[in-house]
C-alpha positions in Angstrom: 2.8 233.7 107.4 0.1 234.1 110.3 1.3 233.5 113.9 -0.1 230.3 115.4 -1.2 232.1 118.7 -2.9 235.1 116.8 -6.3 234.4 118.4 -5.0 233.6 121.9 -2.9 236.9 121.9 -5.8 238.8 121.1 -8.1 237.1 123.7 -5.8 237.4 126.5 -4.8 241.1 126.2 -6.9 243.7 127.2 -8.1 246.0 124.4 -8.0 249.1 126.5 -4.2 249.0 127.2 -1.8 251.0 125.3 1.8 252.3 125.5 4.0 250.9 128.2 1.3 249.2 130.0 0.3 247.3 126.6 3.8 246.5 126.1 4.4 245.0 129.6 1.3 242.9 129.3 2.5 241.4 126.0 5.8 240.6 127.4 4.5 239.1 130.6 2.3 236.8 128.3 5.5 236.0 126.2 7.4 235.1 129.3 4.8 232.4 129.9 4.8 231.0 126.5 8.4 230.3 125.3 7.2 228.7 122.2 5.6 231.9 121.1 8.9 233.8 121.4 10.8 231.1 119.4 8.1 231.4 116.8 7.9 235.1 116.7 11.7 235.4 116.6 11.9 232.9 113.7 9.3 234.9 111.6 11.4 238.2 112.2 14.5 236.4 111.2 12.9 235.4 107.8 11.9 239.2 107.4 15.6 240.2 107.9 16.8 237.7 105.5 14.2 239.1 103.0 15.6 242.6 103.5 19.3 241.4 102.2 17.3 239.5 99.2 15.5 242.6 98.2 18.8 244.7 98.6 16.8 247.1 101.1 18.6 249.2 103.4 15.7 249.2 105.9 12.8 247.3 107.1 9.9 249.0 109.4 7.0 247.3 110.9 4.4 247.7 113.7 1.9 250.3 115.2 -1.1 251.9 113.3 1.3 253.7 110.7 2.5 250.5 109.1 -1.1 249.7 108.3 -0.5 245.8 109.2 2.3 245.4 106.4 6.3 245.1 106.7 7.8 248.1 104.8 11.3 248.1 103.2 13.2 251.1 101.7 14.7 249.7 98.4 17.0 252.1 96.3 15.7 255.1 98.3 11.9 254.2 97.9 10.0 253.1 101.0 7.1 250.6 100.3 5.1 247.9 102.0 5.9 244.1 101.0 2.4 242.8 101.0 3.8 239.3 100.3 5.0 238.9 103.7 1.6 239.1 105.1 -0.6 241.5 107.1 -0.3 241.6 111.0 -2.2 243.2 113.6 -0.7 245.9 116.1 -0.6 243.3 118.9 1.0 240.7 116.7 3.9 243.1 115.7 4.3 244.2 119.4 4.8 240.6 120.5 7.4 240.1 117.4 9.3 243.1 118.5 9.2 242.1 122.2 10.5 238.6 121.4 13.6 240.1 119.7 14.7 242.2 122.8 16.6 241.1 125.7 15.2 242.1 129.2 17.8 244.8 129.6 16.9 246.3 126.2 13.2 246.1 127.2 13.8 247.8 130.4 15.7 250.9 128.5 12.6 251.0 126.2 10.2 251.3 129.1 12.2 253.7 130.8 13.0 255.9 127.8 10.3 255.3 125.4 12.9 254.4 122.7 15.8 252.0 122.2 18.8 251.9 119.9 20.5 248.9 119.5 22.7 246.6 117.3 21.4 243.1 116.2 22.6 240.2 114.2 20.7 237.6 112.2 22.1 234.7 110.6 25.4 232.8 110.9 28.7 232.4 109.1 28.7 233.9 105.6 25.0 234.5 106.0 25.3 236.6 109.0 23.9 240.2 108.7 24.2 243.1 111.2 21.4 245.7 111.7 21.0 249.0 113.6 17.8 248.8 115.2 15.5 251.7 116.7 12.4 250.6 118.6 9.9 253.2 119.5 6.2 253.9 120.1 3.6 255.0 117.7 0.0 255.9 119.1 0.7 253.4 122.1 1.9 250.3 120.0 5.4 249.4 119.5 7.1 249.7 116.1 10.6 249.3 114.9 13.2 250.3 112.2 16.3 247.8 111.3 18.9 249.5 109.0 20.9 246.7 107.1 24.7 247.3 107.8 26.7 246.2 104.7 28.8 243.2 105.4 31.5 244.4 103.3 33.6 247.6 103.0 34.2 250.0 99.8 37.6 250.7 98.9 38.6 254.5 98.4 38.7 253.9 94.8 35.2 252.6 94.8 34.2 255.7 96.6 35.7 257.8 93.9 38.0 259.5 96.7 40.6 261.8 95.1 44.2 260.6 95.9 45.3 263.9 97.8 42.3 263.3 100.0 43.0 259.6 100.7 46.6 260.8 101.9 45.0 263.2 104.2 42.6 260.4 105.7 45.5 258.1 106.0 47.7 257.8 109.3 50.7 257.2 107.2 50.5 260.6 105.7 49.0 262.7 108.5 48.9 261.7 112.2 46.6 264.2 113.3 43.4 266.4 112.3 39.7 266.5 112.5 37.8 264.6 109.7 33.9 265.2 109.3 31.9 263.1 107.2 28.5 264.9 107.0 25.1 264.3 105.5 21.4 263.5 106.4 20.1 260.1 107.8 20.8 257.5 105.0 23.3 259.5 103.1 26.0 256.8 103.4 28.1 258.4 106.1 28.9 255.1 108.1 29.9 253.4 104.6 32.5 256.0 104.1 33.7 256.0 107.6 34.0 252.1 107.6 36.0 252.5 104.2 38.4 255.1 105.9 39.0 252.7 109.0 39.4 249.8 106.7 42.1 251.5 104.7 44.0 252.5 107.9 43.4 249.1 109.5 45.4 247.5 106.3 48.1 250.4 105.9 49.2 251.1 109.4 50.4 249.9 112.5 48.2 251.4 115.3 45.3 251.6 117.6 41.8 252.6 116.4 39.0 253.3 119.0 35.4 253.3 117.6 32.7 254.8 119.8 29.3 254.3 118.3 25.7 254.1 119.1 25.2 251.4 118.5 28.2 249.7 116.9 27.5 248.7 113.3 30.2 247.3 110.8 32.6 245.2 113.1 36.2 245.6 111.9 38.7 242.7 112.7 42.1 243.8 114.0 44.8 243.6 111.1 47.8 245.9 111.1 45.9 247.7 113.7 44.3 247.2 117.2 40.7 248.1 116.8 38.4 248.3 120.0 34.5 249.0 119.4 32.9 250.4 122.4 29.1 250.8 122.3 27.4 253.8 124.0 25.0 252.5 126.7 27.0 249.1 126.9 30.7 250.1 127.0 30.7 253.8 127.6 28.2 256.1 129.3 28.3 258.6 126.1 30.2 259.4 123.2 31.9 262.4 125.1 32.8 259.8 128.0 34.2 257.4 125.6 36.3 259.9 123.6 37.8 261.1 126.9 38.4 257.6 128.3 40.1 256.6 124.9 42.7 259.2 125.3 44.1 256.9 128.3 44.1 253.8 126.0 47.1 254.9 123.6 44.9 255.6 120.4 46.2 256.7 117.2 42.5 257.2 115.6 39.3 257.9 117.5 36.3 257.5 115.7 33.2 259.3 117.3 30.0 258.1 115.9 28.2 261.5 116.0 28.7 265.2 117.4 25.3 265.6 118.6 26.0 268.5 121.3 28.3 270.9 122.3 29.8 268.8 125.0 30.9 266.1 122.5 31.9 268.7 119.9 34.3 270.1 122.6 35.5 266.7 123.5 36.4 266.0 120.0 38.3 269.3 119.4 40.1 268.5 122.5 41.2 264.9 121.4 42.3 266.3 118.2 44.2 269.2 120.0 46.0 266.6 121.9 47.4 265.2 118.7 45.3 262.4 117.6 43.6 261.9 114.2 39.6 261.9 114.9 36.7 261.1 112.7 33.0 261.9 113.3 29.7 262.8 111.8 27.2 265.6 111.6 23.9 266.0 110.0 24.7 268.7 107.6 24.2 269.0 103.9 27.5 270.9 103.0 31.1 271.6 104.2 30.0 275.4 104.9 27.1 274.4 106.7 29.0 271.9 109.0 31.4 274.9 110.0 28.5 277.2 110.8 26.7 274.4 112.7 29.7 273.7 114.9 30.3 277.2 115.8 26.3 277.9 116.4 26.2 275.1 118.8 28.1 277.4 121.3 27.0 280.6 123.2 27.9 283.9 121.4 30.5 284.4 123.8 32.4 281.2 123.0 32.1 281.3 119.4 35.2 283.1 118.6 37.4 280.5 120.8 35.6 277.5 119.1 36.1 279.2 115.5 39.9 279.3 116.3 40.2 275.9 117.5 38.2 274.5 114.6 40.5 276.3 112.2 43.6 274.8 114.0 42.5 271.1 113.9 40.0 270.9 110.8 41.7 268.8 108.3 39.0 267.4 105.7 35.1 267.8 105.4 33.2 265.3 103.0 29.6 266.1 102.8 27.6 263.5 100.8 24.2 262.5 99.5 22.8 259.3 98.1 20.8 259.9 95.0 18.9 258.2 92.2 20.8 256.8 89.2 19.4 256.4 85.7 19.3 252.6 86.4 16.9 253.2 89.3 19.5 252.3 91.9 21.6 254.8 94.2 24.9 256.6 93.6 26.7 258.7 96.2 27.4 262.3 95.3 29.6 264.5 97.6 31.6 267.6 98.1 35.0 267.7 99.6 36.9 270.5 101.5 40.4 270.3 102.3 41.7 272.6 104.8 44.8 274.5 104.1 46.1 278.0 105.3 43.6 280.0 103.2 40.5 278.0 104.7 42.0 278.3 108.1 42.2 282.1 107.7 38.6 282.2 106.2 37.2 280.5 109.3 39.0 282.6 111.8 38.1 285.9 110.2 34.6 284.9 109.7 34.8 284.7 105.9 33.4 281.2 105.6 31.2 282.2 102.6 34.6 282.5 100.6 35.2 278.8 101.0 33.0 277.6 98.4 35.2 279.4 95.6 38.1 277.7 97.2 36.7 274.2 96.8 35.6 275.4 93.1 39.3 275.9 92.3 40.7 273.4 94.8 40.6 270.2 92.3 44.5 269.4 92.5 44.1 269.2 96.2 41.1 266.8 96.0 38.6 269.5 96.5 35.1 270.0 94.8 31.8 271.4 95.3 28.6 269.4 95.3 27.4 270.8 92.0 30.9 269.9 90.5 30.5 266.3 91.4 26.8 266.2 90.4 27.9 267.7 86.8 30.5 264.9 86.7 27.8 262.3 87.4 25.7 263.9 84.8 28.4 264.2 82.3 29.3 260.6 82.7 25.5 259.5 82.0 24.9 258.3 85.6 22.1 260.7 86.4 19.9 262.7 84.9 20.1 266.7 84.4 17.0 266.7 86.5 18.3 264.7 89.4 21.6 267.2 89.3 19.1 270.0 89.7 17.0 268.5 92.5 19.8 267.6 94.6 22.2 270.6 94.2 22.8 273.0 97.1 23.5 276.0 94.8 20.8 275.5 92.0 22.0 278.7 90.0 25.6 277.3 89.8 24.2 273.7 88.7 22.2 275.2 85.9 25.2 276.9 84.7 27.5 273.9 84.8 24.5 271.8 82.9 24.3 274.5 80.3 28.0 274.4 79.7 27.9 270.5 78.8 
């Protein structure tokens, strides 16, 4: 559907403008034409509805890279939806600008990027999104990631019962739980399932620190606070420290991005709290290496010992294509026991892989074991299993024995 003001927009904006100057010029024009804002917001709202209708995880548009189209990621594949029309770079800049508040625009113009949460629709049709707005060759573009309007159970996530108990405040009051994986691997989905389980099973206080806040949990047996970075708190680390004075039982820190946040998470776990957080790593062993390597060499021994003391569970996961052309989650799980603690302290981290291989009764598994199980059940192909394995040699051995 073309915008009614398309021709006027192009005639009133200087073709020589780009970057923040262009954004400001478009924004100033929109402020003079509130009917344009309403029309642009209505159009974007329909696109967001289409995202849910197409079971897409993401929607992207704007700037030269989109070639005038609206793109969606559907079951792992990013593609343009030509049925939604074709729009110029100026039009998409106006559409994006119409969606942002004055404060959000100011942050965007100051930092050249903006992360935010957004809602579309009302009542049962309401859908939340995580938005990222940025510049591509001087024009605004945006990504909206759709946030599930439901949470999975531990059974639906195939979480072993020994691990479920370690994640549950009812059984363990302290400990650091890491959920790791690349962007789009379902980390937030897993964390939301863990929070929901604790919210239903325990009387306590959960503090969630996110950038931005994604799924909104309603307080049930637990009192739940949602604190958004840049809105409610200055940073992940500030929010984590502040939460210690708020009588929490569980603290969820959206991501450990830097040494300061890592130190803070280790500190709050040291103080007797249960902490959940994420890392962008592809395996349990990589996660341990990553945390230690974030610090100068003279501090690594201390961090290694602290990590061994507080680490409880690492869940490293991937979303991979299934035989029905959808996505299915695979993961490896490390449950920390005295043997794992000793391996971390003694720099024998390479030994942990074999501990996961042999730790099924404790809920542990390697990625290769889980891929093999999915292949054995006919949910994925052997080619998919090989492509997504971290240890190709071990994966080949498991498939050969099937």
